[in-house]
VEXDO-384701 format. One record per atom (N, C-alpha, C, CB): residue number from 1; residue in three letters; atom name; x, y, z. Coordinates in steps of 0.001 Angstrom, whole numbers, plus 524288, in hexadecimal, padded with zeros to 5 digits. Atoms other than C-alpha are relative to their C-alpha. Glycine has a CB too. Layout:
N
    n  res  atom   east  north     up
  NUM  Ala    CA      X      Y      Z
...
***
This chain:
156
    n  res  atom   east  north     up
    1  Met     N  804B8  7FDDA  80249
    1  Met    CA  1A60C  A594F  59612
    1  Met     C  7FEFF  805D7  801C6
    1  Met    CB  7FB4D  7FC7A  80188
    2  Ala     N  8010C  7FA92  7FEE6
    2  Ala    CA  1A140  A676B  595E1
    2  Ala     C  7F9B9  800C8  8006E
    2  Ala    CB  80294  803A0  7FB6E
    3  Tyr     N  8059E  7FF3C  7FF55
    3  Tyr    CA  193C7  A6CCF  59A28
    3  Tyr     C  7FE92  805C7  800AF
    3  Tyr    CB  7FE14  7FCE1  804B1
    4  Ile     N  80214  7FA90  7FEEE
    4  Ile    CA  18B7F  A78EC  59AC4
    4  Ile     C  7FC2F  7FF2A  80473
    4  Ile    CB  7FD24  802C5  7FADA
    5  Ser     N  8036B  800B9  7FBBA
    5  Ser    CA  18458  A7A68  5A7C5
    5  Ser     C  7FA7D  801A6  7FED6
    5  Ser    CB  801F6  802CD  8047E
    6  Lys     N  8052A  7FEAE  800CF
    6  Lys    CA  175B0  A7A34  5A684
    6  Lys     C  7FDDF  8042D  803D2
    6  Lys    CB  7FCF5  7FB49  80046
    7  Thr     N  801D0  7FC31  7FC38
    7  Thr    CA  173F8  A82DC  5B283
    7  Thr     C  801F0  80555  7FED2
    7  Thr    CB  8019A  7FE82  80556
    8  Asp     N  7FE07  7FA7E  800F5
    8  Asp    CA  17D40  A8E42  5AF58
    8  Asp     C  8029A  800E1  7FADA
    8  Asp    CB  803D2  80182  80420
    9  Gly     N  7FD7E  7FF41  804FA
    9  Gly    CA  1826B  A8BD0  5A1C7
    9  Gly     C  805B0  80025  7FFE8
    9  Gly    CB  7FE40  80488  7FDCD
   10  Ser     N  7FA85  80023  7FFE2
   10  Ser    CA  19049  A8A8A  5A5DD
   10  Ser     C  80266  7FB36  7FD75
   10  Ser    CB  801AF  80064  8054E
   11  Tyr     N  7FCD7  8045F  80245
   11  Tyr    CA  19A6A  A81F2  59F20
   11  Tyr     C  8037A  7FD4D  8042C
   11  Tyr    CB  8038B  8021E  7FB77
   12  Tyr     N  7FC4C  802C4  7FC7F
   12  Tyr    CA  1A1BE  A7762  5A67B
   12  Tyr     C  8015B  7FB4B  7FDF2
   12  Tyr    CB  7FE10  7FF22  80525
   13  Glu     N  7FDFB  80565  8018C
   13  Glu    CA  1A973  A6AED  5A47B
   13  Glu     C  7FFF3  7FCC5  804B0
   13  Glu    CB  805B1  80015  7FD99
   14  Gly     N  7FFC9  8037E  7FB49
   14  Gly    CA  1A8E0  A5F30  5AD91
   14  Gly     C  7FAFA  7FC90  80044
   14  Gly    CB  8008E  8036A  80542
   15  Asp     N  80492  8036E  7FF12
   15  Asp    CA  19D63  A57AE  5B313
   15  Asp     C  7FB19  802DC  7FEAC
   15  Asp    CB  7FFC5  7FE17  805B5
   16  Lys     N  80528  7FD97  801AB
   16  Lys    CA  19039  A5A41  5ACE2
   16  Lys     C  7FC4C  80066  80491
   16  Lys    CB  7FD57  7FCBA  7FB8F
   17  Gln     N  803F0  7FF94  7FC77
   17  Gln    CA  185A1  A5F9C  5B58B
   17  Gln     C  7FAE3  7FED6  7FD63
   17  Gln    CB  80014  8051A  8026B
   18  Tyr     N  804F5  80128  80275
   18  Tyr    CA  1777F  A5B9E  5B372
   18  Tyr     C  7FDA9  80458  7FCD9
   18  Tyr    CB  7FC50  7FE77  803EC
   19  Gly     N  802A8  7FC60  8038F
   19  Gly    CA  170DC  A622F  5A7B9
   19  Gly     C  803AE  80395  7FD0D
   19  Gly    CB  7FC31  8033F  802FB
   20  Asp     N  7FC84  7FCBE  8031D
   20  Asp    CA  17D38  A691C  5A2D8
   20  Asp     C  800B8  7FE17  7FA6A
   20  Asp    CB  80532  80051  80298
   21  Ile     N  8001F  8010B  805A8
   21  Ile    CA  17FE5  A6989  59466
   21  Ile     C  805BF  7FE73  7FE77
   21  Ile    CB  7FDE4  80520  7FCB1
   22  Asp     N  7FAFE  801BD  80212
   22  Asp    CA  18B18  A61B0  58E2A
   22  Asp     C  80193  803C4  7FB63
   22  Asp    CB  7FFA1  7FA04  7FE18
   23  Val     N  7FDFB  7FC9B  80406
   23  Val    CA  19391  A6ABA  585BD
   23  Val     C  80569  7FEB3  7FE78
   23  Val    CB  7FFC8  80569  801AD
   24  Pro     N  7FA63  800D4  800D1
   24  Pro    CA  1A053  A69C9  57E61
   24  Pro     C  8031D  80345  80331
   24  Pro    CB  80180  800D1  7FAB0
   25  Lys     N  7FC6F  7FCC4  7FC5C
   25  Lys    CA  1ABD0  A6EF2  585EC
   25  Lys     C  8008B  8059B  7FD74
   25  Lys    CB  80601  7FD28  800B9
   26  Arg     N  7FFE9  7FA86  801B6
   26  Arg    CA  1ACB4  A7DE9  584EF
   26  Arg     C  8054F  800EE  7FD30
   26  Arg    CB  7FF3E  803EC  804DF
   27  Pro     N  7FB73  7FF65  802ED
   27  Pro    CA  1B6EF  A81B0  57A8D
   27  Pro     C  8037B  80413  8028C
   27  Pro    CB  7FEB3  80163  7FA82
   28  Ser     N  7FC88  7FC28  7FD1D
   28  Ser    CA  1BBDF  A8D7D  58292
   28  Ser     C  7FC3C  802F7  803A5
   28  Ser    CB  80331  80415  7FBFA
   29  Pro     N  80344  7FCBA  7FC94
   29  Pro    CA  1B75E  A968B  58D99
   29  Pro     C  7FD3E  80440  7FD4A
   29  Pro    CB  80320  8024A  80422
   30  Asp     N  80289  7FBBF  802B0
   30  Asp    CA  1B320  AA033  58333
   30  Asp     C  7FB34  7FDCA  7FD45
   30  Asp    CB  803C7  802B8  7FC12
   31  His     N  804A2  80210  80223
   31  His    CA  1A7FD  A96F3  57EF4
   31  His     C  7FBDC  7FFA5  80408
   31  His    CB  800F7  7FAEC  7FDA1
   32  Ile     N  804CA  800E9  7FCBD
   32  Ile    CA  19A40  A96B6  5846D
   32  Ile     C  7FC2B  7FC21  7FD29
   32  Ile    CB  7FD14  80578  80124
   33  Trp     N  803A6  8040C  80219
   33  Trp    CA  18FAA  A8C6A  5827F
   33  Trp     C  7FAE9  802A6  7FE46
   33  Trp    CB  7FECF  7FB9E  80441
   34  Gln     N  804CA  7FE2E  80229
   34  Gln    CA  18435  A908F  579A6
   34  Gln     C  7FE72  7FC12  7FBD8
   34  Gln    CB  80083  805A0  7FDCB
   35  Asp     N  8016C  80462  8038A
   35  Asp    CA  17F6B  A837A  5744F
   35  Asp     C  80474  7FE41  7FCDD
   35  Asp    CB  7FBA9  80178  7FC67
   36  Gly     N  7FAB0  800C5  80289
   36  Gly    CA  18DA8  A819B  57080
   36  Gly     C  803B8  803F5  801F2
   36  Gly    CB  7FFBB  8005E  7F9F3
   37  Trp     N  7FC04  7FC04  7FE4A
   37  Trp    CA  19A47  A883C  573F0
   37  Trp     C  800A8  8047F  7FC32
   37  Trp    CB  80550  7FD67  800C0
   38  Val     N  7FF64  7FAFE  80357
   38  Val    CA  19B0D  A96AF  56F21
   38  Val     C  80439  8029E  80269
   38  Val    CB  7FAF5  803C1  7FFB6
   39  Leu     N  7FB56  7FCA9  7FE55
   39  Leu    CA  1A799  A9E7B  56FAC
   39  Leu     C  7FE13  8056F  800C2
   39  Leu    CB  804AB  7FFF7  7FBCC
   40  Val     N  801A4  7FA3B  7FED8
   40  Val    CA  1A4CD  AAB6A  5767F
   40  Val     C  80507  80334  8000E
   40  Val    CB  7FCDB  800A9  805BE
   41  Pro     N  7FB2A  7FCF8  80063
   41  Pro    CA  1AF08  AB570  57268
   41  Pro     C  800A2  80319  8051B
   41  Pro    CB  7FFEB  803C6  7FB12
   42  Pro     N  7FEF5  7FD2F  7FB53
   42  Pro    CA  1B5B3  ABC32  57DB1
   42  Pro     C  7FE91  805DC  7FF82
   42  Pro    CB  805A9  7FF5C  80167
   43  Thr     N  80156  7FAC6  7FFBF
   43  Thr    CA  1B108  AC994  58182
   43  Thr     C  8049B  80368  7FF58
   43  Thr    CB  7FD63  80115  804C5
   44  Pro     N  7FBDA  7FCA0  80076
   44  Pro    CA  1B93D  AD58A  57EEA
   44  Pro     C  8030C  80054  80580
   44  Pro    CB  7FDE9  8055C  7FE18
   45  Glu     N  7FD78  80011  7FAE4
   45  Glu    CA  1BC26  AD5A0  58DD8
   45  Glu     C  803B5  7FB71  800BA
   45  Glu    CB  7FBF8  7FFE1  80433
   46  Gln     N  7FCC1  804DA  7FFE7
   46  Gln    CA  1C09E  AC794  58D20
   46  Gln     C  804F0  8003E  7FC89
   46  Gln    CB  7FCAC  7FB5E  7FE3D
   47  Arg     N  7FBA3  7FF86  80390
   47  Arg    CA  1C947  ACA6E  581BB
   47  Arg     C  8042A  803B9  80208
   47  Arg    CB  7FE1A  801CC  7FAC0
   48  Leu     N  7FC1F  7FCAB  7FD55
   48  Leu    CA  1CFAA  AD5F7  588A1
   48  Leu     C  802A4  7FD9E  8049F
   48  Leu    CB  7FD88  804CD  801B6
   49  Lys     N  7FDBC  802BC  7FB95
   49  Lys    CA  1D1E8  ACD93  5946E
   49  Lys     C  803D6  7FC19  7FE64
   49  Lys    CB  7FBFB  7FD7C  80323
   50  Ala     N  7FC83  803BD  801EB
   50  Ala    CA  1D85B  AC30D  58C24
   50  Ala     C  8052D  80315  7FE10
   50  Ala    CB  7FD38  7FCB1  7FB77
   51  Ile     N  7FBA6  7FCE7  80124
   51  Ile    CA  1E14A  ACE15  586DB
   51  Ile     C  8030D  8016A  804CC
   51  Ile    CB  7FE5D  804A0  7FD41
   52  Glu     N  7FD8A  7FEB5  7FB34
   52  Glu    CA  1E4B7  AD269  5947A
   52  Glu     C  8031F  7FB6F  80225
   52  Glu    CB  7FC07  801C1  803D9
   53  Gln     N  7FD37  8048A  7FE77
   53  Gln    CA  1E836  AC4B9  597FB
   53  Gln     C  804BD  7FE43  7FCB2
   53  Gln    CB  7FC62  7FBE8  8002A
   54  Ala     N  7FBAB  800F0  80365
   54  Ala    CA  1F07E  AC2D3  58C55
   54  Ala     C  804C9  80381  800A7
   54  Ala    CB  7FE31  8006B  7FACB
   55  Ile     N  7FBC5  7FC41  7FF08
   55  Ile    CA  1F84C  ACF6C  58F45
   55  Ile     C  80284  7FE1B  80528
   55  Ile    CB  7FDE2  8060C  8005D
   56  Glu     N  7FDB0  80193  7FB36
   56  Glu    CA  1FA1C  ACA7B  59D3F
   56  Glu     C  803AB  7FB92  7FF44
   56  Glu    CB  7FBFE  7FEA1  803CA
   57  Lys     N  7FCFC  80537  800C3
   57  Lys    CA  1FEE3  ABD53  59846
   57  Lys     C  804E5  8019D  7FD4C
   57  Lys    CB  7FCC8  7FB83  7FC7E
   58  His     N  7FB3C  7FE7D  802EA
   58  His    CA  20875  AC41B  58F09
   58  His     C  803AD  802FE  803C6
   58  His    CB  7FE91  80386  7FB01
   59  Met     N  7FC34  7FD4B  7FC44
   59  Met    CA  20DAB  ACCBB  59A05
   59  Met     C  802A7  7FBCE  80363
   59  Met    CB  7FD05  80440  803BC
   60  Asp     N  7FD9D  804A7  7FD01
   60  Asp    CA  20FF8  AC047  5A219
   60  Asp     C  80450  7FCFD  7FCD2
   60  Asp    CB  7FB7A  7FBEE  80180
   61  Glu     N  7FC53  80278  80323
   61  Glu    CA  216AF  ABA00  5968F
   61  Glu     C  8052E  80373  7FF71
   61  Glu    CB  7FD77  7FED9  7FAB7
   62  Val     N  7FB9F  7FCA9  8001B
   62  Val    CA  21FAA  AC5DC  5953A
   62  Val     C  80355  7FFB6  804CA
   62  Val    CB  7FE4D  8053C  7FF34
   63  Ala     N  7FD62  8004D  7FACD
   63  Ala    CA  222F7  AC5AB  5A39A
   63  Ala     C  802CE  7FAB9  8008E
   63  Ala    CB  7FBE8  800BA  80496
   64  Gln     N  7FDB6  80567  7FF7F
   64  Gln    CA  2256B  AB71A  5A34E
   64  Gln     C  8048E  7FF52  7FC5A
   64  Gln    CB  7FBD9  7FBB7  7FED2
   65  Ser     N  7FB47  8009A  8032B
   65  Ser    CA  22EDF  AB8DB  59815
   65  Ser     C  804FF  80128  802B0
   65  Ser    CB  7FFAE  8034A  7FB7A
   66  Lys     N  7FBB8  7FEA9  7FCF8
   66  Lys    CA  2378D  ABEA6  5A228
   66  Lys     C  8003E  7FD7D  80528
   66  Lys    CB  80023  8054E  80097
   67  Arg     N  8004D  803E0  7FBB5
   67  Arg    CA  234C1  AB404  5AC06
   67  Arg     C  7FD41  80280  804EC
   67  Arg    CB  805C2  7FDFC  8017B
   68  Tyr     N  80376  7FEA2  7FBB1
   68  Tyr    CA  22B46  ABBC9  5B482
   68  Tyr     C  7FB65  7FC71  7FFC7
   68  Tyr    CB  7FE48  805C8  7FFCC
   69  Asp     N  804DB  8035B  80014
   69  Asp    CA  21EDD  AB4B6  5B8CA
   69  Asp     C  7FBE3  801AD  7FCA9
   69  Asp    CB  7FDC7  7FF8E  80508
   70  Asn     N  8045F  7FDB8  80318
   70  Asn    CA  215C0  ABE11  5B2A6
   70  Asn     C  80121  80601  8001E
   70  Asn    CB  7FA19  7FE7E  8027A
   71  Arg     N  7FF83  7FA47  8007E
   71  Arg    CA  213DB  ACC90  5AFA5
   71  Arg     C  80045  802C7  805A9
   71  Arg    CB  7FB19  8022F  7FCAF
   72  Asp     N  7FFE3  7FD25  7FAB3
   72  Asp    CA  2111C  ACFED  5BE02
   72  Asp     C  80519  7FF0B  80332
   72  Asp    CB  7FB31  7FE29  80378
   73  Ser     N  7FB6E  80099  7FD1C
   73  Ser    CA  21D20  AC96B  5C3B5
   73  Ser     C  80493  8031B  7FD75
   73  Ser    CB  8013C  7FA47  8007D
   74  Cys     N  7FBF8  7FCAC  802B2
   74  Cys    CA  225A6  AD0B3  5B95B
   74  Cys     C  7FF84  8059C  80228
   74  Cys    CB  7FF3A  7FFF5  7F9AF
   75  Arg     N  80091  7FA0B  7FE34
   75  Arg    CA  21FE3  ADE44  5BD88
   75  Arg     C  8014F  80088  805B5
   75  Arg    CB  7FA0C  80243  7FF25
   76  Leu     N  7FEDA  7FF9E  7FA6E
   76  Leu    CA  221FC  ADB33  5CBC2
   76  Leu     C  80573  801F6  80110
   76  Leu    CB  7FF46  7FAD0  80290
   77  Tyr     N  7FA88  7FEB1  7FF2D
   77  Tyr    CA  230A5  ADD3F  5C9C0
   77  Tyr     C  800B7  80587  7FEB2
   77  Tyr    CB  803A7  7FC9A  7FCCF
   78  Ala     N  7FEF4  7FA7A  8018F
   78  Ala    CA  22E84  AEB23  5C4FC
   78  Ala     C  80016  803AE  8055F
   78  Ala    CB  7FB44  80202  7FBB6
   79  Gly     N  80135  7FC6D  7FBA5
   79  Gly    CA  22B69  AF07A  5D2D9
   79  Gly     C  80487  80035  803B2
   79  Gly    CB  7FB09  7FE50  802ED
   80  Tyr     N  7FBAD  7FF2A  7FC4D
   80  Tyr    CA  2387C  AEF31  5D9AB
   80  Tyr     C  804FE  7FEAD  7FCF1
   80  Tyr    CB  7FF67  7FC75  8053C
   81  Val     N  7FAC8  8009F  80299
   81  Val    CA  24735  AEEEC  5D66A
   81  Val     C  80145  7FA52  8002A
   81  Val    CB  8047D  80357  802BE
   82  Asn     N  7FE1B  80576  800A8
   82  Asn    CA  24B3F  AE198  5D123
   82  Asn     C  8020B  7FF7E  7FA4C
   82  Asn    CB  7FB60  7FBC4  80131
   83  Pro     N  7FD8B  800B9  8050B
   83  Pro    CA  25264  ADC27  5C567
   83  Pro     C  7FC42  7FFD9  7FB7D
   83  Pro    CB  8030C  7FB34  80007
   84  Phe     N  80420  80058  803D5
   84  Phe    CA  24546  ADAC4  5BDE6
   84  Phe     C  7FCAA  804D9  7FF75
   84  Phe    CB  7FCAA  7FB9D  80144
   85  Gln     N  80386  7FB3A  7FFA5
   85  Gln    CA  23F91  AE803  5C0DE
   85  Gln     C  7FF44  802C4  7FA5D
   85  Gln    CB  8028E  80439  8042E
   86  Ala     N  80099  7FD2C  80554
   86  Ala    CA  24290  AEEAB  5B380
   86  Ala     C  7FCFF  7FC88  7FC27
   86  Ala    CB  805AA  8016F  7FD7A
   87  Glu     N  80300  80386  8038C
   87  Glu    CA  23D60  AE2F0  5AC0D
   87  Glu     C  7FA2E  7FFFC  8019F
   87  Glu    CB  8024D  7FA33  8002A
   88  Ala     N  8056F  80015  7FE65
   88  Ala    CA  230C1  AE2CB  5B463
   88  Ala     C  7FD94  8051F  7FF21
   88  Ala    CB  7FF70  7FE78  80591
   89  Ile     N  8024F  7FAD7  80126
   89  Ile    CA  22EEF  AF13C  5B2B8
   89  Ile     C  7FEAC  80055  7FA9F
   89  Ile    CB  8037C  80461  8015A
   90  Ala     N  80139  80048  80594
   90  Ala    CA  23018  AEFE6  5A41A
   90  Ala     C  7FB52  7FCD2  7FE93
   90  Ala    CB  8046C  7FDED  7FD39
   91  Phe     N  80404  803BA  80084
   91  Phe    CA  226FB  AE44F  5A4AD
   91  Phe     C  7FA87  80313  8014E
   91  Phe    CB  8012B  7FB06  803E2
   92  Gly     N  804BF  7FD02  7FDD8
   92  Gly    CA  21CBC  AEC64  5ACD4
   92  Gly     C  7FE67  80446  7FC3D
   92  Gly    CB  80139  80291  80592
   93  Gln     N  80158  7FBE5  803CC
   93  Gln    CA  21D94  AF77B  5A2CE
   93  Gln     C  7FD75  7FDFB  7FB6F
   93  Gln    CB  8048D  802E5  7FE5A
   94  Trp     N  801FB  802B3  8049F
   94  Trp    CA  21B5B  AEE38  597C4
   94  Trp     C  7FA15  7FE56  80107
   94  Trp    CB  803A3  7FAFB  7FEB5
   95  Val     N  805AD  8018C  7FE57
   95  Val    CA  20F31  AE8AE  59ED2
   95  Val     C  7FC9A  80463  8000B
   95  Val    CB  7FFB6  7FD8F  80569
   96  Ser     N  8031F  7FB2F  80055
   96  Ser    CA  20A00  AF620  5A05D
   96  Ser     C  7FF00  801E6  7FA8C
   96  Ser    CB  80297  80433  802EC
   97  Asp     N  800B1  7FEA5  805CD
   97  Asp    CA  20C6A  AF93F  59219
   97  Asp     C  7FBC1  7FC61  7FD69
   97  Asp    CB  8058E  7FF51  7FCDF
   98  Cys     N  80375  803D8  802A4
   98  Cys    CA  20523  AECD0  58E70
   98  Cys     C  7FA3E  8013B  80195
   98  Cys    CB  80192  7FA11  80194
   99  Trp     N  80579  7FF00  7FE42
   99  Trp    CA  1F92D  AF05D  596C8
   99  Trp     C  7FDF5  8054E  7FD99
   99  Trp    CB  7FFBD  80030  80650
  100  Val     N  801AE  7FB34  80260
  100  Val    CA  1F92C  AFE73  59165
  100  Val     C  7FE68  7FEB2  7FA4C
  100  Val    CB  80473  8044D  80044
  101  Ala     N  80182  80109  805C0
  101  Ala    CA  1F91D  AF8D7  5835A
  101  Ala     C  7FAE1  7FCBA  7FFE5
  101  Ala    CB  804B4  7FCCF  7FCD8
  102  Ser     N  80497  80398  7FFC1
  102  Ser    CA  1EE9F  AEE88  58704
  102  Ser     C  7FB89  80383  80166
  102  Ser    CB  800B0  7FB45  8042F
  103  Asn     N  8048D  7FCAE  7FE98
  103  Asn    CA  1E5E6  AF921  58D4F
  103  Asn     C  7FEAB  803AC  7FB70
  103  Asn    CB  8012A  80347  80519
  104  Gln     N  8012D  7FCB2  804F0
  104  Gln    CA  1E74C  B01D8  58136
  104  Gln     C  7FD2E  7FC9F  7FBFB
  104  Gln    CB  80554  80256  7FD63
  105  Ala     N  802E9  8036C  80388
  105  Ala    CA  1E348  AF666  578BA
  105  Ala     C  7FA72  7FF13  801F4
  105  Ala    CB  802D6  7FAC8  7FF60
  106  Gln     N  80540  800BE  7FE22
  106  Gln    CA  1D796  AF3B4  58143
  106  Gln     C  7FCD1  804E4  7FF59
  106  Gln    CB  80007  7FE56  80598
  107  Ala     N  802CC  7FAFF  80100
  107  Ala    CA  1D3C4  B0244  580A0
  107  Ala     C  7FEA8  8006F  7FA2B
  107  Ala    CB  8036D  804D7  801C5
  108  Asp     N  80163  7FFDF  8056B
  108  Asp    CA  1D4A9  B01BF  571CA
  108  Asp     C  7FB9E  7FC44  7FE78
  108  Asp    CB  804A1  7FEDD  7FCE4
  109  Ile     N  80430  803C4  80158
  109  Ile    CA  1CC1A  AF572  5718F
  109  Ile     C  7FAAA  8024C  80237
  109  Ile    CB  8014B  7FA2B  80279
  110  Met     N  8047D  7FE0E  7FDB8
  110  Met    CA  1C1E2  AFC24  57A9C
  110  Met     C  7FE09  804B5  7FCA9
  110  Met    CB  80115  80177  805B0
  111  Asn     N  80148  7FB63  8035B
  111  Asn    CA  1C232  B084D  571CE
  111  Asn     C  7FEDB  7FE7B  7FA35
  111  Asn    CB  804A3  803FC  80026
  112  Gly     N  8011F  8022A  8057A
  112  Gly    CA  1C029  AFFF0  56558
  112  Gly     C  8043E  8012E  7FC49
  112  Gly    CB  7FAE7  80239  7FDBA
  113  Leu     N  7FB83  7FE9B  803B3
  113  Leu    CA  1CD72  B0342  55FA4
  113  Leu     C  8028A  7FAD1  7FE60
  113  Leu    CB  8045F  803E9  802C7
  114  Arg     N  7FDBA  804CB  80176
  114  Arg    CA  1D171  AF4FE  55EED
  114  Arg     C  7FCA5  7FB8D  801E2
  114  Arg    CB  8056D  7FF98  8020F
  115  Thr     N  8029C  80499  7FE1D
  115  Thr    CA  1CC88  AE73C  5609E
  115  Thr     C  802FF  7FD1C  80438
  115  Thr    CB  7FEF9  7FC78  7FB9B
  116  Ile     N  7FD49  8030F  7FBB0
  116  Ile    CA  1CFA9  ADDE6  56BD6
  116  Ile     C  803F4  7FC58  7FD5A
  116  Ile    CB  7FBD8  7FC9F  8038F
  117  Pro     N  7FC3B  803AA  80245
  117  Pro    CA  1DC85  AD692  5687C
  117  Pro     C  7FF7B  7FAF8  802D1
  117  Pro    CB  805AA  8020D  8004C
  118  Thr     N  7FF7C  804BA  7FD48
  118  Thr    CA  1DE95  AC8B7  56BC1
  118  Thr     C  803E9  800A9  80471
  118  Thr    CB  80194  7FBB8  7FC57
  119  Pro     N  7FBAA  7FFE2  7FBDF
  119  Pro    CA  1E6CC  AC63A  57827
  119  Pro     C  80553  80013  7FDE5
  119  Pro    CB  7FFAA  7FB63  80388
  120  Glu     N  7FA9F  800AC  80266
  120  Glu    CA  1F25E  AC294  56F8F
  120  Glu     C  80152  8052E  7FD3E
  120  Glu    CB  80036  7FB14  7FBD7
  121  Glu     N  7FEC4  7FAF4  802D6
  121  Glu    CA  1F10C  ACF06  56752
  121  Glu     C  80143  80442  8045F
  121  Glu    CB  7FAED  801E7  7FC31
  122  Ala     N  7FF1D  7FC02  7FBE6
  122  Ala    CA  1F013  AD753  573EE
  122  Ala     C  8059A  7FFC2  80251
  122  Ala    CB  7FBF2  7FF47  80473
  123  Val     N  7FAA0  80102  7FE05
  123  Val    CA  1FCD1  AD158  57954
  123  Val     C  803F9  80216  7FC0B
  123  Val    CB  800EE  7F9F4  800FD
  124  Leu     N  7FC32  7FDD4  803CF
  124  Leu    CA  203AB  AD441  56C63
  124  Leu     C  80012  80607  7FF56
  124  Leu    CB  7FEEA  7FDA4  7FACC
  125  Glu     N  80014  7FA4C  7FFEA
  125  Glu    CA  1FF9E  AE2AB  56D9E
  125  Glu     C  80274  80273  80455
  125  Glu    CB  7FAF9  801D5  7FFD3
  126  Leu     N  7FD67  7FDAC  7FBAD
  126  Leu    CA  2065B  AE42D  57A62
  126  Leu     C  8057C  801D1  7FEB2
  126  Leu    CB  80022  7FC4C  8045E
  127  Pro     N  7FAA2  7FE89  800E8
  127  Pro    CA  21366  AEB66  57B78
  127  Pro     C  80390  7FBA0  800AD
  127  Pro    CB  80192  80438  80366
  128  Asn     N  7FC42  803E0  7FF70
  128  Asn    CA  21F26  AE2F6  5799C
  128  Asn     C  80318  80093  804E9
  128  Asn    CB  80356  7FFF9  7FB8F
  129  His     N  7FCBA  8003F  7FB3C
  129  His    CA  2271C  ADF34  58564
  129  His     C  80570  7FEAD  7FE14
  129  His    CB  7FDE7  7FBC5  80430
  130  Pro     N  7FAB4  80048  8020D
  130  Pro    CA  235D2  AE095  58309
  130  Pro     C  802A8  7FA80  80129
  130  Pro    CB  8034D  8048B  8026F
  131  Trp     N  7FD4F  804F0  7FEEA
  131  Trp    CA  239CA  AD3B4  589FF
  131  Trp     C  7FCD7  7FB3D  7FF4A
  131  Trp    CB  801F2  80000  8053C
  132  Tyr     N  80359  80499  80090
  132  Tyr    CA  22EFB  ACB00  58548
  132  Tyr     C  7FFCE  7FF0A  7F9E5
  132  Tyr    CB  7FA18  800F1  802A2
  133  Val     N  8010E  8018C  8059E
  133  Val    CA  22ED2  AC3A2  57834
  133  Val     C  7FBFD  7FBA8  8006F
  133  Val    CB  8054F  7FE0A  7FCD2
  134  Ala     N  80400  80418  80020
  134  Ala    CA  222B0  ABC36  575D4
  134  Ala     C  80180  7FB18  7FD64
  134  Ala    CB  7FB6A  801E9  7FD81
  135  Pro     N  7FE65  804C1  8027D
  135  Pro    CA  22441  AADD1  572F8
  135  Pro     C  7FD9B  7FFC9  7FA55
  135  Pro    CB  7FE44  7FB2D  80366
  136  Val     N  80131  800D5  805DF
  136  Val    CA  223C0  AAAA3  5646C
  136  Val     C  7FD76  7FA61  7FF72
  136  Val    CB  8058C  80070  7FC48
  137  Val     N  80265  80521  800C3
  137  Val    CA  21A19  A9FD5  5614C
  137  Val     C  80153  7FE7C  7F9DE
  137  Val    CB  7F969  8003F  80154
  138  Glu     N  7FEF3  80194  8050A
  138  Glu    CA  21F8B  A98CE  555C3
  138  Glu     C  7FBC3  7FC55  7FD49
  138  Glu    CB  80503  7FD7B  8002C
  139  Pro     N  803E4  80370  80289
  139  Pro    CA  21607  A9276  54BF8
  139  Pro     C  801EF  7FA62  7FFC4
  139  Pro    CB  7FEC0  801F3  7FA71
  140  Val     N  7FE6C  80560  80076
  140  Val    CA  2156A  A83EA  54BD1
  140  Val     C  80018  7FE98  7FA66
  140  Val    CB  7FC73  7FC65  80305
  141  Val     N  7FF29  80193  8055D
  141  Val    CA  21AFC  A7F11  53EFF
  141  Val     C  80059  7F9D0  7FFF5
  141  Val    CB  80539  802B9  7FDAC
  142  Pro     N  7FFA0  8059E  80074
  142  Pro    CA  2180B  A70B9  53BDE
  142  Pro     C  80514  7FDE8  7FDB1
  142  Pro    CB  7FBAE  7FE29  7FCDB
  143  Thr     N  7FB09  801F5  801F4
  143  Thr    CA  22479  A68B8  539C8
  143  Thr     C  7FEE2  7FD19  7FA86
  143  Thr    CB  802AC  7FC14  80455
  144  Asp     N  8012E  80295  80546
  144  Asp    CA  21D88  A613A  52E4D
  144  Asp     C  7FB19  80256  7FE65
  144  Asp    CB  7FF87  7F9B3  8002B
  145  Pro     N  804FD  7FD42  8018A
  145  Pro    CA  213E5  A6A91  5281C
  145  Pro     C  7FC82  7FC66  7FCBA
  145  Pro    CB  80139  80523  7FCC9
  146  Val     N  803C1  802BE  802CC
  146  Val    CA  207E4  A6461  522BB
  146  Val     C  7FECE  802DF  7FAE2
  146  Val    CB  7FB38  7FF42  80345
  147  Val     N  80100  7FD82  8050A
  147  Val    CA  20634  A66D9  51437
  147  Val     C  7FAB6  7FD09  7FDEA
  147  Val    CB  8054C  7FF5B  7FBDB
  148  Pro     N  8049B  80274  80206
  148  Pro    CA  1F87C  A64E3  50E9F
  148  Pro     C  80103  7FC61  7FB40
  148  Pro    CB  7FC32  80421  7FE90
  149  Ala     N  7FECD  803A9  8044A
  149  Ala    CA  1F808  A593C  50582
  149  Ala     C  7FD6C  80232  7FB1A
  149  Ala    CB  7FDFF  7FA36  8013A
  150  Asp     N  801E6  7FF03  8056A
  150  Asp    CA  1F657  A5C00  4F6E2
  150  Asp     C  7FD74  7FB16  7FE1E
  150  Asp    CB  8048B  801B3  7FC2C
  151  Pro     N  802D9  804E8  80222
  151  Pro    CA  1EBD1  A5291  4F1AD
  151  Pro     C  8025C  7FDE8  7FB2A
  151  Pro    CB  7FA3A  80127  7FECA
  152  Glu     N  7FD41  801B2  804A2
  152  Glu    CA  1F379  A51E4  4E513
  152  Glu     C  804DC  7FCD8  8008E
  152  Glu    CB  80140  80454  7FD21
  153  Val     N  7FAFC  80225  7FF0C
  153  Val    CA  1FFB0  A4CE2  4EB6D
  153  Val     C  7FF47  7FB4A  8039F
  153  Val    CB  803BA  80424  80258
  154  Pro     N  800BC  8044F  7FC69
  154  Pro    CA  1FFD5  A3F16  4F0E2
  154  Pro     C  803CD  80087  804A3
  154  Pro    CB  800CA  7FABB  7FD25
  155  Leu     N  7FCDC  7FFCE  7FB71
  155  Leu    CA  20475  A3D8E  4FEB0
  155  Leu     C  80418  7FBA5  7FFF4
  155  Leu    CB  7FC9C  7FFA9  804C6
  156  Pro     N  7FC1A  80408  80072
  156  Pro    CA  2113F  A3640  50087
  156  Pro     C  7FEB1  7FB1D  80361
  156  Pro    CB  80548  8023A  8018C
***
């Protein structure tokens, strides 16, 4: 069960406290209770933070495609002579190029020159990395497609 605290209005799940209000489970953390769950859109700051997190996740995925733990472990190899130094230097330059592009996009947003992209769109706007190929997500095709029945044709 889910409840709204009568004392401070906070949402919680678990054992009901005396006087608290029974409510349906919250659909997402972006919902608040106002005599029913209401979706509160994220603020521009929250949207920009989501973009930053998506960019960092993408950088980690690129580094992991070469078997590094994450973006930071890849860049560590740039600082001393080792077999991976050139690769790490190139990766570090790419990371820098990504943040330059991201900062320019944010400046354009703040100056009203563009709208805030989705996190996915922001990642697609980043410079390409030469040794990373994004995974291709194939559409799911049913093996036996469902064809709507024609009321004029009898079923077998």
